[in-house]
C-alpha positions, -999 to +999 in steps of 0.1 A: +211+547-301+184+554-275+196+561-239+177+533-222+188+509-249+224+520-243+222+513-206+205+479-211+229+471-238+259+479-216+246+455-189+242+427-215+276+433-230+292+432-196+275+400-188+287+385-220+323+397-213+320+383-178+309+348-190+336+349-217+362+356-190+350+327-169+351+305-200+388+314-205+395+305-169+377+271-174+398+265-206+430+271-186+419+243-162+412+220-191+445+228-206+464+220-174+446+189-161+427+175-192+394+179-173+370+208-167+364+216-130+327+211-137+312+199-169+278+211-158+291+245-151+310+246-184+279+238-204+258+263-184+285+289-190+284+284-227+246+284-227+246+317-208+271+331-232+249+321-262+218+336-245+236+369-238+249+371-274+213+364-286+199+392-264+225+418-275+219+409-311+180+411-307+182+445-290+202+459-319+182+443-347+150+455-331+162+490-331+173+486-368+137+479-377+125+513-365+155+536-373+186+538-393+217+524-376+249+544-375+281+530-388+292+522-353+259+505-344+261+484-376+296+472-367+283+462-333+255+442-349+281+423-370+302+415-340+273+402-320+263+380-349+297+364-348+295+360-310+261+343-313+274+320-340+305+309-322+288+303-288+260+284-305+285+261-323+304+256-291+272+246-273+263+221-300+298+206-297+294+201-260+260+185-265+276+161-289+299+148-262+269+137-241+236+133-259+209+149-238+187+118-242+212+093-228+203+072-198+234+053-193+249+054-158+284+052-173+277+080-197+296+104-174+327+083-176+326+083-214+322+121-213+352+125-192+373+104-216+360+124-246+369+157-229+403+144-219+412+137-255+394+166-272+403+195-250+424+210-278+391+215-297+375+231-267+405+255-265+400+265-301+364+275-294+374+294-263+402+313-281+377+324-308+352+336-281+380+354-263+389+372-295+353+382-300+350+394-264+377+420-270+361+430-303+326+433-287+339+455-259+356+479-284+325+480-307+302+487-277+324+516-265+324+531-300+286+527-304+278+542-269+302+571-274+282+581-305+248+577-289+255+591-254+248+627-263+210+621-263+183+615-236+206+620-206+177+624-182+166+589-190+201+575-184+203+595-151+170+580-138+182+545-148+215+549-130+197+560-098+177+528-100+209+509-106+223+521-072+195+501-055+209+469-070+212+440-045+247+429-034+243+396-053+243+414-086+266+443-078+296+429-098+277+430-131+261+463-122+293+479-113+310+468-145+280+481-166+283+514-148+320+515-154+315+508-190+293+539-193+318+559-173+345+551-199+322+565-225+313+596-205+350+604-198+355+612-234+325+635-236+331+672-228+296+687-229+283+703-197+250+684-199+270+652-192+284+664-158+253+655-138+252+621-155+289+615-148+284+625-111+256+600-107+277+573-123+305+580-098+280+578-069+267+545-082+302+531-085+311+543-049+279+527-035+286+494-053+322+494-043+312+496-006+290+466-011+317+446-028+345+455-003+333+431+024+328+402+000+363+406-015+378+404+020+359+372+025+373+358-007+409+367+004+403+350+037+390+318+020+420+316-002+443+319+028+423+291+045+426+271+013+465+274+014+468+268+051+471+233+067+470+223+103+507+216+107+519+247+089+538+260+120+537+229+141+574+219+137+585+255+145+564+254+176+578+220+187+614+230+184+628+236+219+639+271+228+676+278+233+687+271+269+694+304+288+722+323+271+732+296+246+737+309+210+741+344+223+775+345+205+758+342+172+752+379+167+787+388+179+818+392+158+836+359+152+870+353+167+902+336+155+895+304+173+858+304+165+853+317+130+819+320+112+803+342+087+786+372+103+748+368+098+741+404+107+761+416+078+745+390+055+710+401+066+716+439+063+734+440+030+726+434-007+737+398-012+725+372-036+737+340-019+720+321+009+735+318+044+742+281+051+740+266+086+758+233+085+757+208+114+757+172+125+725+154+135+715+166+169+739+196+170+710+220+175+704+235+140+666+238+144+670+254+178+695+279+163+671+287+134+643+293+159+666+315+180+676+336+149+639+340+138+629+352+173+658+375+180+651+412+175+685+417+158+673+397+129+643+419+122+664+451+126+690+439+102+664+429+076+646+462+079+679+480+073+683+458+041+647+466+029+652+504+035+681+505+010+655+505-018+627+519+003+607+486+001+584+467+025+596+435+042+581+401+047+599+375+069+587+339+065+600+305+074+594+268+069+607+239+091+609+206+073+601+176+094+608+141+080+587+124+107+557+146+100+529+147+076+535+148+038+530+185+037+557+190+063+584+174+040+574+182+004+575+210-021+538+214-019+539+221+019+568+246+014+551+266-013+517+267+005+534+279+036+553+307+018+523+318-002+502+318+029+527+339+049+531+365+022+494+369+012+484+371+048+505+403+051+497+415+016+462+404+007+461+429-022+483+404-042+457+377-039+436+385-071+468+385-092+482+353-076+450+333-077+428+350-103+405+321-111+398+314-074+394+351-066+368+356-094+349+324-087+315+328-071+312+292-061+334+292-030+308+273-010+316+243-031+348+223-029+375+238-051+397+207-049+432+204-038+462+224-051+486+209-075+523+215-072+523+232-107+496+256-096+516+265-065+548+271-085+529+292-110+513+312-082+546+317-064+562+330-097+533+354-102+537+366-066+574+373-071+567+392-103+538+413-090+557+423-058+591+430-073+587+468-072+577+471-035+585+440-015+616+422-002+614+388+013+636+370+039+630+332+039+643+309+065+643+271+057+653+246+083+661+209+076+669+206+039+681+171+047+646+163+060+630+171+026+613+139+013+618+146-024+650+152-044+673+174-023+689+188-055+654+200-067+649+219-035+684+234-036+679+245-072+646+262-062+664+281-034+694+292-055+672+302-084+653+326-062+682+342-044+686+378-055+689+413-040+653+412-031+649+376-019+672+365+009+676+329+022+690+314+054+690+276+053+702+248+075+710+211+068+730+182+078+763+180+058+747+160+029+766+160-004+741+180-024+740+209+001+778+210+007+783+212-031+756+237-038+764+261-009+802+260-014+814+296-013+783+309+005+785+326+039+782+297+064+791+282+097+797+247+110+776+245+142+793+216+161+826+236+160+811+265+178+790+252+207+815+241+233+807+273+254+770+265+250+775+229+261+794+241+292+766+266+300+740+237+297+760+213+318+766+239+345+729+249+345+715+214+345+741+191+362+765+212+382+738+233+398+719+202+411+719+202+449+734+167+452+761+175+426+770+207+444+775+187+476+797+162+458+816+190+441+824+206+474+841+174+485+855+163+451+861+195+432+887+181+408+865+151+398+835+173+393+855+195+369+868+165+351+832+152+346+821+185+330+852+187+308+847+151+297+811+158+287+823+187+265+850+167+248+829+135+242+799+155+229+818+167+198+794+195+194+762+173+195+739+190+218+714+161+218+741+138+232+747+162+260+710+163+269+708+126+271+740+121+291+731+148+316+697+131+321+714+097+327+738+112+352+710+131+370+691+098+372+722+083+388+726+111+413+690+107+424+695+070+426+724+075+451+754+071+428+786+085+443+811+107+424+833+077+413+802+058+400+791+089+380+826+092+365+827+055+356+792+057+341+803+087+319+835+067+309+813+038+297+788+059+277+796+058+240+802+092+223+781+082+192+744+090+193+732+057+178+755+037+201+740+056+230+705+048+219+714+011+218+727+013+253+695+031+265+672+006+247+689-025+262+692-010+297+654-008+300+644-031+329+635-066+318+599-063+332+593-032+310+612-043+279+583-060+262+560-030+267+587-006+256+593-025+223+555-027+218+551+011+222+581+017+199+567-006+172+532+007+174+546+042+168+567+029+139+537+011+123+515+042+127+540+065+111+545+041+081+510+049+068+492+076+088+489+113+078+487+125+114+507+122+146+501+094+171+477+107+197+484+097+234+448+086+238+450+064+207+481+047+221+462+040+253+436+020+234+463+004+211+479-011+242+446-028+252+434-062+238+419-055+203+387-074+210+377-049+237+369-023+210+344-045+193+323-049+224+327-012+235+296+009+235+289+041+216+291+067+243+313+097+253+337+096+282+340+122+310+368+147+310+382+131+342+384+097+325+400+111+294+426+130+315+433+098+335+439+077+303+462+104+289+482+108+322+485+070+326+498+065+290+522+095+294+537+079+325+540+046+307+559+061+278+582+080+301+590+050+323+592+023+297+610+039+268+641+053+285+638+087+270+637+075+234+601+088+230+584+118+245+549+132+250+540+167+240+513+189+257+516+169+289+502+199+308+468+181+305+476+165+338+471+199+354+437+206+339+412+179+346+380+200+343+365+211+311+388+192+287+371+178+256+380+149+234+395+174+209+416+189+237+430+155+247+439+147+211+465+175+213+487+153+234+510+134+210+536+107+213+568+115+193+604+104+189+629+123+210+647+132+177+647+121+141+679+101+148+659+078+171+636+069+143+667+062+120+682+041+148+651+020+152+649+014+114+683-003+113+679-040+104+700-053+133+679-033+158+646-045+143+659-081+145+668-077+182+635-060+190+615-089+176+628-112+204+611-090+230+575-093+217+552-121+210+555-134+174+517-133+169+513-097+180+497-078+151+503-041+154+478-033+126+450-050+145+459-031+177+459+003+159+427-005+140+410-014+173+423+019+188+409+039+159+375+022+164+375+030+201+382+067+194+353+068+170+330+052+195+339+075+224+333+106+202+296+104+210+279+137+206+312+152+196+309+138+161+331+161+140+348+162+107+380+156+126+368+122+138+357+114+103+388+125+085+414+111+109+402+079+124+379+065+097+406+073+071+433+057+094+414+024+096+411+024+058+448+032+054+457+005+079+438-020+058+456-010+027+490-010+044+486-044+060+498-077+045+472-100+029+472-124+058+465-095+083+438-080+061+415-110+068+417-102+105+409-065+100+375-071+084+357-072+117+370-037+126+360-022+093+325-037+096+322-024+132+334+010+121+308+010+093+280+001+118+292+028+142+293+055+115+259+045+101+244+050+136+260+084+140+248+093+105+212+082+112+213+103+144+224+134+126+199+128+098+171+128+124+184+161+138+185+176+104+149+167+097+140+185+129+160+215+117+189+211+142+217+207+116+226+204+080+257+182+079+243+150+064+208+159+053+193+135+028+222+111+027+214+074+034+249+063+042+278+081+059+301+077+029+279+101+010+287+129+034+307+157+019+335+154+044+339+117+035+339+123-003+361+154-004+386+148+024+389+110+027+376+095-005+386+121-032+364+115-062+345+086-047+308+089-050+310+109-082+286+085-099+258+085-073+236+111-058+207+115-035+177+098-050+142+112-045+123+089-021+093+086-044+114+074-073+123+038-078+161+034-074+168+018-108+149+046-125+161+075-104+172+106-124+187+132-102+203+166-105+240+170-104+258+193-079+274+224-094+309+212-084+307+179-101+326+173-134+296+157-152+266+176-163+235+156-166+218+123-173+235+104-146+216+074-131+220+062-095+236+028-100+235+018-064+230+033-030+264+039-013+275+015+013+306-002+026+308-025-004+309+004-028+335+020-007+356-012-008+353-014-045+364+022-049+394+017-026+405-017-041+397-038-010+393-071-030+398-093+001+370-074+020+347-079-010+355-117-011+347-120+026+314-101+023+302-116-010+285-147+005+266-127+031+257-094+014+234-081-013+260-084-041+256-066-074+289-069-093+278-045-121+272-017-097+304-023-078+325-023-109+312+012-116+328+023-083+359+003-090+363+021-124+365+054-105+399+044-091+412+039-126+401+073-139+411+096-111+447+097-100+445+112-065+457+105-030+430+079-025+439+059-056+446+023-046+479+006-057+478-011-091+478-046-076+447-038-055+428-024-084+438-054-105+426-079-078+393-060-075+386-063-112+397-100-113+372-107-085+342-087-098+344-093-136+338-131-135+308-126-113+294-101-138+301-124-167+283-152-149+252-130-143+223-123-166+224-085-165+232-079-202+226-041-199+253-038-171+277-059-192+272-037-223+278-005-203+309-019-186+324-033-219+316+001-235+336+018-209+365-007-211+367-003-248+371+035-245+394+035-215+430+047-220+459+058-199+492+076-203+507+048-182+513+019-205+517-005-176+483+004-161+467+001-195+482-034-200+469-046-167+434-031-173+430-048-207+444-081-194+419-082-165+391-081-190+406-107-213+414-131-185+384-126-162+356-118-187+358-139-219+327-123-232+346-090-237+341-090-274+361-058-280+392-077-268+388-101-298+398-072-320+433-074-308+456-092-332+477-122-322+508-101-324+493-075-301+483-101-276+518-117-277+534-083-271+510-077-242+520-111-226+557-103-231+554-069-214+536-083-184+560-112-180+590-089-181+574-066-155+593-062-122+561-070-102+555-107-096+517-102-096+519-087-131+542-116-142+515-140-129+488-120-147+509-123-179+511-161-175+473-162-171+469-141-202+492-164-221+470-194-213+439-175-221+453-164-255+463-200-263+428-212-253+412-185-274+434-193-304+436-231-302+408-241-279+389-261-306+420-277-321+436-309-309+470-311-292+495-326-316+512-344-287+483-361-268+456-356-295+432-341-269+412-310-276+413-278-254+450-271-253+480-268-275+512-288-277+531-261-257+506-263-228+504-301-228+510-316-194+520-350-209+548-334-229+583-339-215+614-319-221+597-295-245+582-324-265+615-341-274+619-378-268+644-381-239+672-405-245+704-412-226+725-390-248+700-361-247+696-363-209+734-361-204+737-396-189+760-408-217+787-386-230+784-382-267+816-391-286+832-365-308+837-375-345+853-358-373+831-354-403+836-383-427+857-404-403+846-439-391+848-453-356+880-472-365+897-440-377+895-449-414+879-425-438 
């Protein structure tokens, strides 16, 4: 083989191998999810694979025409022929899924369904190509080894040119050079030394170019794993007061026994250390104290040094009142992976190989599934087992939102001599059972000394209390002793009681009144909360309950904490937000609103709520809107939220507020106000938090409330449209790139990827010179579907409502808007296909179809009808209940759905029975409608045997009484039927 042919061939083979590797990665995605990450990329990948196979084959066959091929070269020709054949057949199969000449706008949906149910066939093609990849690599090495002894000067010159390769192509170039190096390593002739040196220089140069880009990939994967609240709960946990918990690292005593943590951390043990404590006993504060104490790190380093390994210490604090990622498995795994990979980035390629090798990081890679995270964590443990030990601290197992037993099983399965756990939890049954026999402590039995330290430091050291203690020393000591005894180890109770007594001191209470107040205070946390709630002054009680219920409502649906500034606007009349202008506020105004609301929370809520980051009151200059949003309103403790959720407390709180007060309207108005004051500070944060919150509010509200939220959604749409137009103008002048070319704000990437998931998948930017109905546009690389997608409708608020299942909003807007039911149904279908966080509840999707389908059926657009019915006929779902509802919507709302006529009477009756047995009353009603529709379809042209009228059956006849039987006195039960023996007359004679 000629030298230059060898070098060129090496590059072509490496490219083929690289494409084949990507294809295997794509097949893994299809195998796990049923969908390719990008259908266009999948097809392009196979096309490139086919092209490279053709190029390699042509190079070799061209050489065969001029010279005799060696045995190794001939084997290589045979392998490339097989590669070309397999890749060509695969490409034809993909083209069969979506004909290149198709113009249907719903063709992409059909493609997705075909792929979903044919991915096993795709896997077969990929497995064959993967086998050929290995064979081609081996055949190439053998062929190059034979031909590398000739024309080394030409190869040397070519390699010197290769060193000049641009960074964008260095991956392929480096692999080509490495392939030649593998060949040269087996050669011993002196004339190869110069060539081998040049190869090494080439590799070194290319390695330097790649080093920076690899670090960027590692950083992007860390950003992908991270989330905003990853350390928030740890940061919010209060520090231990002065010397409290200092006993923890001491040896236990007879009267205060606990398992020594120092010994547990420094020795080879395979059981977790369990910190058990009542609600409010200070478990989280203790966990934070342990993590921050230098003795912890020293003991763990001693443990790691036993096997001469490196150490990683990581933690996760569950928070039941936080965002979903703060209380689920996904959040835990992301946090653990992020912590370990941040310290050992060299593990990243092994843990996330597909992401690491991907060159399309600029596009959205999607969210992470829990299965992906579990697999990544298992790989990390496997790859690090020879050099790394991990200490993992998990606080608040009881605050885990999913099954506690699953989390505990995960922890116990990982415990080993190289993975050490310290966990804390309330004494829930699952943790008590699972951690029986583990080293542990019961916190409330060990904190009397700490409680005394706190009371002495906070209460006894107060100037007024010191004066009273000098006059009444015995009573003062009794007060401190009584606080310790009544607390029963619950530190939170102590904090609250000390605050109440301090308030009394500053209000002029004498020592006897303080002692009487302490006697009257209940020793149970929830009873104490009740006392605090109902001791709020009457003039503040209505406002206090309004604030408490606004926070409760917000936390029932929102993904983010309640911002203090948002609460300010929520306490204002809702109509103010509609007339509010679109303009930013000064830092001084923002600071004043935040300070005022903070003071209102502190004075009205009697300590049940608190405001974090209240230091904004000290910095009035230079604070932005983003800075002000760091101030949050929160419950004092999780137990406060549990107390307020009690039915009796809710019932009593209702008496304090106006019955017509609608908290969803107040919060929607507040979100709208925040959007309007953003002004020039339009950021993705504003988009993702407050637009999304208004949409979630609408979904969470009751039907009667949704009607009154329509005006806020409309105003939000107008506001966002104005912002979007402003930024489009700036983009045209070259001042930005955020929303360039998008006619509506819902088409912005932030809206589609962060808020709306897969929404917008079926529309794209249309060229201005092309008529909308005829627009044919390119598809982005990250999209699932490859080609031939038609713009069905420009995005607007109606398409968004259809995608999110806002049937009531569509009904309200239908009379006054340009209404195209066919186009809207396209967007509604998206919510049936993609099961993600933005997927509407089944009832909302059902209502949307039941509203839109009759309007389509009444229209004259036969093409749209045909496309939609084509999709409906091919739709399927693994959830039988969803599939039943989907089919029934078409049968009931669109009688022209001819495909439904293919169902047999028995299938229809079974469908009716399943719906009428459903636990959801809406589905039961749908089943009743289906039953009437089926009767009408089967018997519509026949006469009723009861009234002799056409159009209904005897069963559905309104004139029929008592199931069609003639009602007589005996049948109605008015006359008791006499009992007779068979064959016996009334007179008793046979």
